[in-house]
C-alpha positions in Angstrom: 31.7 -1.8 -0.8 28.8 -3.7 1.0 26.2 -1.7 -0.9 27.9 -2.4 -4.3 28.2 -6.1 -3.5 24.5 -6.3 -2.5 23.5 -4.4 -5.6 25.5 -6.7 -7.9 24.4 -10.0 -6.2 20.7 -8.9 -6.1 20.9 -7.8 -9.7 22.4 -11.1 -10.8 19.6 -13.0 -9.0 17.0 -10.8 -10.7 18.7 -11.1 -14.1 18.7 -14.9 -13.8 15.0 -14.9 -13.0 14.3 -12.6 -15.9 16.2 -14.9 -18.2 14.1 -17.8 -16.8 10.9 -15.9 -17.4 11.9 -14.9 -21.0 13.1 -18.4 -22.1 10.5 -20.6 -20.5 6.7 -20.8 -20.5 6.7 -20.8 -16.7 4.2 -18.3 -15.2 5.5 -15.7 -12.8 3.7 -17.3 -9.8 5.4 -20.6 -10.5 8.8 -18.9 -10.7 8.1 -17.2 -7.4 7.3 -20.6 -5.8 10.5 -22.1 -7.3 12.6 -19.3 -5.8 11.1 -19.7 -2.3 11.6 -23.5 -2.5 15.1 -23.0 -3.8 15.9 -20.7 -0.8 14.5 -23.2 1.6 16.4 -26.1 0.0 19.7 -24.2 -0.1 19.2 -23.3 3.5 18.5 -26.9 4.5 21.7 -28.0 2.7 23.7 -25.3 4.5 24.7 -23.4 1.4 22.5 -20.3 1.7 23.6 -19.0 5.1 27.3 -18.5 4.2 26.3 -17.0 0.9 23.8 -14.6 2.6 26.5 -13.5 5.1 28.9 -12.8 2.2 26.4 -11.1 -0.2 24.3 -9.2 2.5 21.0 -7.7 1.4 21.6 -8.8 -2.2 20.9 -12.3 -1.1 18.4 -11.8 1.7 15.9 -9.4 0.1 14.9 -11.4 -3.0 12.4 -14.3 -2.7 15.2 -16.8 -2.3 16.0 -15.1 1.0 12.3 -15.4 2.0 12.5 -19.1 1.5 15.6 -19.3 3.6 13.9 -17.3 6.3 10.9 -19.7 6.3 13.2 -22.7 6.6 15.2 -21.2 9.5 11.9 -20.3 11.3 10.5 -23.8 10.9 13.8 -25.4 11.9 14.0 -23.3 15.1 10.4 -24.0 16.0 10.7 -27.7 15.4 13.7 -27.8 17.7 11.8 -25.9 20.5 8.2 -27.1 20.1 8.4 -30.4 18.1 5.9 -31.3 15.5 3.7 -28.2 15.9 6.7 -26.1 14.9 6.3 -27.3 11.4 3.2 -25.2 11.2 4.2 -22.3 13.4 7.8 -21.6 12.5 7.4 -20.1 9.1 4.7 -17.7 10.2 6.7 -16.6 13.2 9.9 -16.0 11.3 8.4 -14.1 8.4 5.6 -12.2 10.2 7.5 -8.9 10.6 8.5 -8.7 7.0 5.1 -9.5 5.7 3.5 -7.0 8.1 5.9 -4.3 7.1 5.1 -4.9 3.4 1.4 -4.7 4.1 1.6 -1.5 6.2 3.9 0.3 3.8 1.9 -0.6 0.8 -1.3 0.6 2.5 0.5 3.9 3.3 1.7 4.2 -0.3 -1.9 3.7 -1.5 -2.9 6.8 0.4 -0.2 8.8 -1.2 -0.3 7.6 -4.8 -4.0 7.0 -5.4 -3.9 3.5 -7.1 -6.2 2.7 -10.0 -7.4 -0.6 -11.3 -6.2 -1.8 -14.7 -8.9 -1.8 -17.4 
């Protein structure tokens, strides 16, 4: 049941973003920034954590979850290290996910022979 719930919640988030892309003139980069900021804002208000526990990977994998991860990392680093934590926390919290994405995409480039668009 957890997999089904994650699939439905993740699909609803993606569908909402697709509707936003289709019905506005916002560029994809701006929509990605909105999603990350929304995740950080919902995390700061305290709404995102209970939602993520209920929805599982359907809420933590999209960009909204990345924004929440950045917020949690900054909050923990500020509590431990003070002002410098504002700059360190986001990098520390998200470094494993970003590193994995880079490593796996590099491995995929060996397998699938990517080409530039013309």
